[in-house]
Structures are given as structure tokens and as C-alpha cells.
C-alpha positions in Angstrom: -30.2 -51.6 -84.2 -27.0 -49.4 -84.7 -24.3 -49.5 -82.0 -21.3 -47.1 -81.8 -18.0 -48.4 -80.4 -15.7 -45.7 -79.0 -12.3 -47.0 -77.9 -8.6 -46.1 -78.6 -7.5 -49.7 -79.0 -8.0 -51.0 -82.5 -8.1 -54.7 -81.3 -10.9 -54.0 -78.9 -12.9 -52.1 -81.5 -12.5 -54.9 -84.0 -13.3 -57.6 -81.5 -16.5 -55.8 -80.4 -17.6 -55.1 -83.9 -17.2 -58.8 -84.9 -19.2 -59.9 -81.8 -22.0 -57.5 -82.5 -22.3 -58.2 -86.3 -22.3 -61.9 -85.6 -25.5 -61.2 -83.6 -27.0 -59.1 -86.6 -26.4 -55.8 -85.0 -25.0 -52.9 -87.1 -21.8 -51.5 -85.5 -19.5 -48.6 -86.3 -16.1 -47.8 -84.8 -14.6 -44.6 -83.5 -11.0 -44.2 -82.3 -11.4 -40.7 -80.7 -14.1 -38.9 -78.7 -13.7 -35.9 -81.0 -14.6 -37.7 -84.2 -17.3 -39.7 -82.4 -19.1 -36.5 -81.1 -18.9 -34.9 -84.5 -20.7 -37.9 -86.0 -23.1 -38.2 -83.1 -24.7 -34.9 -84.0 -25.7 -36.3 -87.4 -26.8 -39.8 -86.3 -28.4 -41.2 -83.2 -27.4 -44.7 -82.3 -29.4 -47.2 -80.4 -26.5 -47.8 -78.0 -23.0 -46.4 -77.4 -20.2 -48.7 -75.9 -17.6 -46.1 -74.6 -14.1 -46.6 -73.1 -13.4 -44.7 -69.9 -9.9 -43.5 -71.3 -9.4 -42.5 -74.9 -5.8 -41.7 -75.0 -5.7 -38.2 -73.5 -9.5 -37.8 -73.7 -11.7 -38.5 -70.6 -14.5 -40.9 -71.4 -16.6 -39.5 -68.5 -16.5 -36.0 -70.2 -17.5 -37.7 -73.5 -20.4 -39.3 -71.6 -21.5 -35.8 -70.4 -21.6 -34.6 -74.0 -23.6 -37.6 -75.2 -26.3 -36.9 -72.5 -26.4 -33.2 -73.7 -27.1 -34.3 -77.3 -29.3 -37.4 -76.6 -30.4 -37.6 -72.9 -32.1 -41.0 -73.3 -29.5 -42.8 -75.5 -28.1 -45.9 -73.4 -24.4 -45.8 -72.7 -22.3 -48.8 -71.5 -18.9 -47.8 -70.2 -15.8 -50.0 -70.7 -12.5 -49.8 -68.7 -9.3 -51.7 -68.3 -8.7 -50.4 -64.8 -12.2 -50.0 -63.3 -12.8 -49.1 -59.7 -16.1 -49.1 -57.8 -15.7 -45.3 -57.4 -15.3 -44.9 -61.3 -18.3 -47.1 -61.8 -20.5 -45.1 -59.4 -19.4 -41.9 -61.0 -20.2 -43.2 -64.6 -23.6 -44.3 -63.3 -24.3 -40.9 -61.7 -23.5 -39.3 -65.1 -26.2 -41.5 -66.8 -24.3 -44.7 -67.9 -26.5 -47.7 -67.9 -23.8 -50.3 -67.2 -20.0 -50.7 -66.6 -17.8 -53.5 -68.1 -14.3 -54.3 -67.3 -11.5 -55.5 -69.7 -10.7 -58.2 -70.6 -14.2 -58.4 -72.1 -16.2 -61.6 -72.0 -18.4 -62.2 -75.0 -21.3 -63.4 -72.8 -21.0 -60.3 -70.6 -20.9 -57.9 -73.6 -23.9 -59.4 -75.2 -25.8 -59.5 -71.9 -25.1 -55.8 -71.3 -26.1 -54.9 -74.9 -29.4 -56.8 -74.7 -30.2 -55.1 -71.3 -29.4 -51.7 -72.7 -31.4 -52.2 -75.9 -34.4 -53.5 -73.8 -34.1 -50.2 -71.8 -33.8 -48.3 -75.0 -36.9 -49.9 -76.5 -38.9 -48.9 -73.4 -37.8 -45.3 -73.2 -36.5 -44.4 -76.7 -38.2 -41.4 -78.3 -37.2 -39.8 -81.5 -34.6 -37.2 -80.4 -35.3 -33.7 -81.4 -33.4 -30.4 -80.8 -35.8 -27.5 -80.5 -34.3 -24.1 -81.4 -36.1 -22.6 -78.4 -36.8 -24.9 -75.5 -37.6 -23.9 -71.8 -39.3 -27.0 -71.0 -37.4 -28.8 -68.2 -37.1 -32.6 -68.2 -35.5 -35.6 -69.9 -38.0 -38.3 -69.1 -39.5 -40.4 -71.9 -42.9 -38.8 -71.2 -41.6 -35.2 -71.7 -39.4 -36.2 -74.6 -42.6 -37.4 -76.4 -44.1 -34.0 -75.8 -41.1 -32.2 -77.2 -41.2 -34.5 -80.3 -44.9 -33.6 -80.7 -44.0 -29.9 -80.3 -41.4 -30.2 -83.1 -43.8 -31.9 -85.3 -46.4 -29.2 -84.7 -44.0 -26.3 -85.0 -43.0 -27.3 -88.5 -46.6 -26.9 -89.8 -49.4 -24.4 -89.6 -51.9 -27.1 -88.3 -54.1 -26.4 -85.4 -53.1 -27.9 -82.1 -55.1 -29.0 -79.0 -53.2 -29.2 -75.8 -54.5 -31.4 -73.0 -53.2 -31.4 -69.4 -54.1 -31.0 -65.8 -53.7 -27.6 -64.1 -50.1 -26.7 -63.4 -48.6 -29.1 -66.1 -47.4 -26.2 -68.4 -49.9 -26.0 -71.2 -49.2 -22.3 -71.8 -45.4 -23.0 -72.0 -46.0 -25.8 -74.5 -48.1 -23.4 -76.6 -45.3 -20.8 -76.5 -42.7 -23.4 -77.4 -44.6 -24.4 -80.4 -44.9 -20.7 -81.4 -41.2 -19.9 -80.8 -40.1 -22.8 -83.0 -42.6 -22.2 -85.8 -42.4 -20.2 -89.0 -44.7 -17.6 -87.4 -42.1 -16.9 -84.5 -41.6 -13.3 -85.7 -45.3 -12.6 -85.8 -47.7 -12.0 -82.8 -48.4 -14.5 -80.1 -51.8 -13.6 -78.5 -53.2 -15.3 -75.5 -56.8 -15.5 -74.2 -57.9 -17.2 -71.0 -61.4 -18.2 -71.9 -62.2 -19.0 -68.3 -61.2 -15.6 -67.0 -63.6 -13.6 -69.3 -67.4 -13.3 -68.5 -69.6 -14.6 -71.3 -70.8 -11.0 -72.0 -67.1 -9.8 -72.6 -65.5 -12.6 -74.4 -66.9 -11.9 -77.9 -65.8 -8.3 -77.7 -62.4 -9.5 -76.5 -62.0 -11.9 -79.4 -63.6 -10.0 -82.2 -63.3 -6.3 -81.2 -66.0 -3.7 -81.6 -66.7 -0.4 -83.4 -67.6 3.0 -81.9 -71.4 3.6 -82.1 -74.8 3.6 -80.6 -75.2 -0.1 -81.3 -72.3 -1.2 -79.2 -72.5 1.8 -76.7 -68.7 2.1 -77.2 -67.0 5.4 -77.2 -64.1 4.2 -79.4 -63.2 1.3 -81.7 -61.1 -1.6 -80.6 -59.4 -4.5 -82.4 -60.0 -8.0 -81.0 -57.6 -10.8 -80.4 -58.1 -12.4 -83.8 -57.1 -9.3 -85.6 -54.2 -8.7 -83.1 -52.9 -12.2 -83.9 -53.2 -11.8 -87.7 -50.2 -13.5 -89.3 -49.3 -15.1 -86.0 -50.7 -17.4 -83.3 -53.7 -17.2 -81.1 -53.7 -19.3 -77.9 -57.2 -20.0 -76.6 -56.6 -21.4 -73.1 -59.3 -23.3 -71.2 -61.4 -23.2 -74.3 -64.0 -25.6 -72.9 -65.2 -22.6 -70.7 -66.1 -20.6 -73.9 -69.8 -20.2 -74.3 -71.5 -22.2 -77.1 -72.6 -19.0 -79.0 -68.9 -17.8 -79.1 -67.8 -21.3 -80.0 -70.1 -21.1 -83.0 -68.5 -17.8 -84.1 -65.0 -19.2 -83.7 -65.9 -22.2 -85.8 -67.1 -19.9 -88.6 -63.8 -17.9 -88.5 -61.8 -21.2 -88.8 -64.0 -22.2 -91.7 -64.0 -18.8 -93.6 -60.9 -17.1 -92.2 -62.8 -13.9 -91.8 -65.2 -12.2 -89.3 -66.9 -9.0 -88.4 -66.3 -6.7 -85.4 -69.2 -6.2 -83.0 -71.4 -3.5 -84.4 -70.0 -3.7 -87.9 -70.8 -5.4 -91.2 -67.3 -5.1 -92.6 -65.6 -8.4 -93.2 -62.0 -8.6 -91.9 -59.9 -11.4 -93.4 -57.3 -13.0 -91.1 -54.5 -15.7 -91.2 -54.3 -16.9 -87.6 -53.0 -20.2 -86.3 -55.1 -21.5 -83.4 -53.6 -23.4 -80.4 -56.2 -24.4 -78.0 -55.9 -25.9 -74.4 -58.1 -27.5 -71.8 -57.7 -29.2 -68.4 -61.0 -31.1 -68.5 -61.9 -34.2 -70.5 -63.2 -32.8 -73.9 -65.3 -36.0 -74.5 -67.2 -35.3 -71.3 -67.7 -31.7 -72.2 -69.1 -32.7 -75.6 -71.3 -35.3 -74.1 -72.7 -32.7 -71.6 -73.4 -30.3 -74.4 -70.9 -27.8 -73.2 -68.5 -28.0 -76.2 -69.3 -28.3 -79.9 -68.2 -31.5 -81.5 -67.6 -29.9 -84.9 -65.3 -27.2 -83.3 -63.4 -30.0 -81.5 -62.7 -31.8 -84.8 -61.6 -28.5 -86.4 -59.1 -27.8 -83.5 -57.9 -31.3 -82.8 -55.6 -31.7 -85.8 -52.4 -32.2 -83.7 -53.2 -33.4 -80.2 -50.6 -33.0 -77.5 -51.1 -34.5 -74.0 -48.9 -33.2 -71.2 -48.3 -35.8 -68.6 -49.0 -35.0 -64.9 -45.9 -34.6 -62.8 -46.6 -38.0 -61.0 -46.1 -39.7 -64.3 -42.7 -38.1 -65.0 -41.1 -38.5 -61.5 -37.5 -38.9 -63.0 -37.7 -35.2 -63.9 -38.4 -34.1 -60.3 -34.6 -33.8 -59.3 -33.9 -31.6 -62.3 -37.0 -29.4 -61.6 -36.0 -29.2 -57.9 -32.5 -28.0 -58.7 -33.9 -25.4 -61.1 -36.5 -23.9 -58.7 -34.0 -23.9 -55.8 -31.6 -21.8 -58.0 -34.3 -19.6 -59.2 -35.8 -19.0 -55.7 -32.5 -18.1 -54.3 -31.7 -15.7 -57.1 -35.1 -14.0 -57.1 -35.2 -13.6 -53.3 -31.6 -12.7 -52.7 -31.1 -15.7 -50.3 -28.0 -17.4 -49.3 -27.1 -20.6 -51.3 -28.9 -23.7 -50.2 -28.6 -27.4 -51.0 -31.3 -30.0 -50.7 -30.3 -33.4 -49.5 -30.9 -36.6 -51.4 -33.5 -38.0 -48.9 -35.5 -34.7 -49.2 -35.6 -35.0 -53.0 -36.7 -38.7 -52.6 -39.7 -37.5 -50.5 -40.6 -34.9 -53.2 -40.4 -37.7 -55.9 -42.9 -39.8 -54.1 -45.5 -37.1 -53.6 -48.6 -37.2 -55.7 -48.5 -33.6 -56.9 -52.1 -32.7 -57.6 -51.0 -29.2 -58.5 -48.2 -30.6 -60.8 -45.2 -28.4 -61.6 -46.9 -25.3 -60.2 -47.3 -26.9 -56.9 -43.7 -28.2 -56.8 -42.5 -24.7 -57.6 -44.6 -23.3 -54.7 -43.2 -25.9 -52.3 -39.7 -25.3 -53.3 -40.1 -21.6 -52.8 -41.6 -22.1 -49.4 -38.7 -24.5 -48.3 -36.0 -22.1 -49.6 -37.5 -19.1 -47.8 -38.6 -20.8 -44.5 -35.7 -23.2 -43.9 -33.1 -21.4 -41.7 -30.3 -23.8 -42.4 -28.3 -23.8 -45.6 -29.3 -27.4 -46.1 -33.0 -28.4 -46.8 -33.3 -31.7 -45.0 -35.9 -34.5 -45.3 -37.6 -33.5 -42.1 -38.1 -29.9 -43.6 -40.0 -31.5 -46.6 -41.9 -33.8 -44.4 -43.1 -30.8 -42.3 -44.2 -29.0 -45.5 -46.1 -32.1 -46.5 -48.1 -32.3 -43.3 -51.7 -33.0 -44.0 -51.1 -35.3 -47.0 -50.9 -38.4 -44.9 -54.5 -39.6 -45.5 -54.0 -39.0 -49.3 -50.7 -41.1 -49.4 -52.6 -43.9 -47.6 -55.3 -43.9 -50.3 -52.6 -44.0 -53.0 -51.1 -47.1 -51.3 -54.6 -48.8 -51.3 -55.0 -48.0 -55.0 -57.9 -45.6 -54.6 -56.4 -42.9 -56.8 -59.6 -41.0 -57.4 -60.2 -40.4 -53.7 -56.4 -39.8 -53.2 -56.4 -37.1 -55.8 -59.4 -35.4 -54.2 -57.8 -35.5 -50.8 -54.5 -34.2 -52.3 -56.3 -31.4 -54.0 -58.2 -30.5 -50.8 -55.0 -30.3 -48.8 -53.2 -28.4 -51.5 -55.9 -25.8 -51.7 -56.1 -25.5 -47.9 -52.4 -25.0 -47.6 -52.4 -22.4 -50.4 -55.3 -20.6 -48.7 -53.6 -20.6 -45.3 -50.4 -19.2 -46.9 -52.4 -16.4 -48.4 -54.3 -15.8 -45.1 -57.6 -16.9 -46.6 -57.6 -14.5 -49.6 -59.3 -16.3 -52.4 -58.0 -13.9 -55.1 -54.4 -14.4 -54.1 -54.9 -18.1 -53.7 -56.5 -18.5 -57.2 -53.6 -16.6 -58.7 -51.0 -18.9 -56.8 -52.9 -22.0 -58.0 -53.2 -20.7 -61.5 -57.0 -21.1 -61.8 -59.8 -18.6 -62.0 -61.5 -17.4 -58.7 -64.9 -18.8 -59.8 -63.3 -22.2 -60.5 -61.6 -22.1 -57.1 -65.0 -21.5 -55.4 -66.5 -24.4 -57.2 -63.6 -26.6 -56.2 -63.8 -25.6 -52.5 -67.5 -26.4 -52.5 -67.1 -29.8 -54.3 -64.2 -30.8 -51.9 -66.0 -29.6 -48.8 -63.7 -26.9 -47.8 -65.4 -24.6 -45.2 -64.3 -21.1 -44.3 -63.5 -22.2 -40.8 -60.9 -24.7 -42.3 -58.8 -22.0 -43.7 -57.2 -20.9 -40.5 -56.7 -24.3 -38.9 
């Protein structure tokens, strides 16, 4: 464990280093924030002990910079003239603890041990992506970003797993934008959106002629993505016959257009994604096991929003600003109690649902302050689901949340299934199946 000590008093630095090294920790001293931050960009410590005042430098500003570079690194603040207000301010900025001078050996070691336990629970290898639009600093999302960085450095195939609305497409694009192929094409195919009779012509293209009935020749997505990346979203909805052809392309790196015998060689990186358990699809005979093993070189699982609740305040701030800018609204703030309610929601629709809720709150709330009651009103209908969560029946709770989420979206779109499926980010046929399985009747829509 390596600990950085940042203090302008040499006696304090020496004393802290001696205490830590006696406990077999590695410690390094820094007398100024400027030198410390310069070194921090090169090496990530397990813990930082940071003085509130470093001569003319403000330790709280240094804390801000630490959190920009390493959001999850634990920081313990030290002050010779601490106040409750200062301690609260430091905690809000991300400090884990606050120690007052003169320092007690026992208190220092207790704070260090607590901080390192925290670090052990949440520490993820920190990574700085060149292009990163994924919002969140939670340990769960940091793991995703680390996996993205690992995948981006290679040409290996990637399989992304995650529920609807978690951001699988964004993860695929982030891998692409940080890869060596970033200057080449990025081509997307939603396998669930294409009928079985059209998907092969979409993927492989076709030639003009009597055999295909086409009046012109068209290149397919594989050819369009040559040299770049092909993102096959919802790949488990691809027909078995098409899966066999995709497998052959992966093996041979060449294919034929429909209606042609000419071999076309391609160099395409495949990123696949699904929102259903692949093992079940294989077991049910809907997905080829050999294709799965070809694609699953680097698996990345995106956590549902309910498993990364610490990111919700950041996401809320972002979507409030975005909604206000896009809709020319007057500035709004959302009170702390309102954010707390959003943090405790189950979020069956994940980030997409959160974004929709924030848009609705910003547009429909007359006041410049979005209050807890406004959020409660927008969540009406989820009471039964929350009761089921408290009882530990997560399966039924998720079904009830999904039912209410779909009903609310249908009502917002006046029962228009096409608009609703677009808002939910799922195909219309999939929405119909969901409505049927959840027992949503047409008469429920306008309740």
C-alpha cells in the first residue's frame, strides 16, 4: 500500500512518514500541491493524506483536482484549525475523513485503516480514456471503463451484456472511439429491428439480377465496415441461418453478396450485444454455441442502474442541464430530498427511464425547484413494486416496475405503440410481447 503525504510542514510530513513506515506502509512526502499533482498523474496511490492549507495553496482545491484524476482514491484531510463547516465542505467534495492537528498516532492509524478498507472495497484500476461520454464514478462503472480500455487496446471481439437502457450502444462506441480503428467506419445493425428475410441482404449486400430480383447492387454492413468496427446489437434475435453465415465470415474473413459467387475479403472487428441471458438462448436452441465462443473473447457486463445508485446524482444533474438546454427552459434545481427518492427507485428501464423521468419533471414542474413531492407524483403507480422490493421478491418487483413503466410511457404517448417503443428503446414487436406477458390490456392505457 502506497500513501502520499501532502503537507507544507516538514515536521508533520516526517512524523507521518515514520508512523506509516513503522506499520509497513510505503509513504512518500510532498511539500506543495503543485508537485504532488504533477506526480499524481504518473502514479496512483492507495491513499492521500492532505493538509487543508499548503502555504498559499488551498487543500480543498487540490482535493477537487485529485477527484478529477482519480475519482475513487480515498483522501483524508488534515487541518490545524479545523471547523465543522470546513469538515462538511471537505466531505462534500469527496474526502473520506478529517483529522485535526495535533495528530494522534492512534487516530492517524485508525483513519488510514478505515480508508484502506474503503479502498479495498471500491478500488478499480484507474484508467483515462481518450474519448469518454459514459457518466459515473461508481466502482461498478469504473470496472466497465477499465474493461473498455482493455478491449480498445486490442482487435479482439467483444460481447456486451446488459439490460435495456443500460447503455450498450454507448459502450460499443466508446470502445471504437478509443481503438486503433477509430478513424475507420463504425457501422451499427440492430438485429431485432430487421425481419428475418431482410437481415442477410442488410448484412451481406446483394447484386443486381434476376436471382435476387434487385434492380441495383448494394453493399452490406460487413463490406461497409471493412477496416473498422461492426456493432451487432441484440444479436440473439438473429436467425440461426444468418448466425451460421456470420460464423463463417468470422472464421474465413470473407463472404459473398446475395446472388453472387465472388468472394469479398474483409477485415472487420465485431462488437456484439444482448439484453437476454445468452446461456438460456443457447439452451433453447436460439443461439449457436460455437458463435457465442467466437464472439465472447472480451465480455463486458454493464450494471443496471439499481446497482450503481451512487451515480444517480451525477446523472440527474446532467439530464436536468441537458433538458433545460434542449427545450429552452428556465434554469431549475432539484432538491436533495427529490434526488434521494430517485436514488431509491428500482429503475427497470435503467438510464433511459431516468432520462425520461427527468425530462418530464423539468418540463411539467412549473416552479424553478423540483421538489420531493414532484418526484413522488411522477412515481405514482410504483407503490406495489416498492413493497415487493422490501419483501425481497425482486422477480415480481421487477415485473411490476416494468408494467408500470410501460403503462406510463404508453399514456405519455397517448397509446401510440410505435412512439412508445421508440421512447423505451425496444422494437415494437418486443413491446407487444412484453405487454402480453405483463398482462397490459388496451383499456389500461388511458387509465
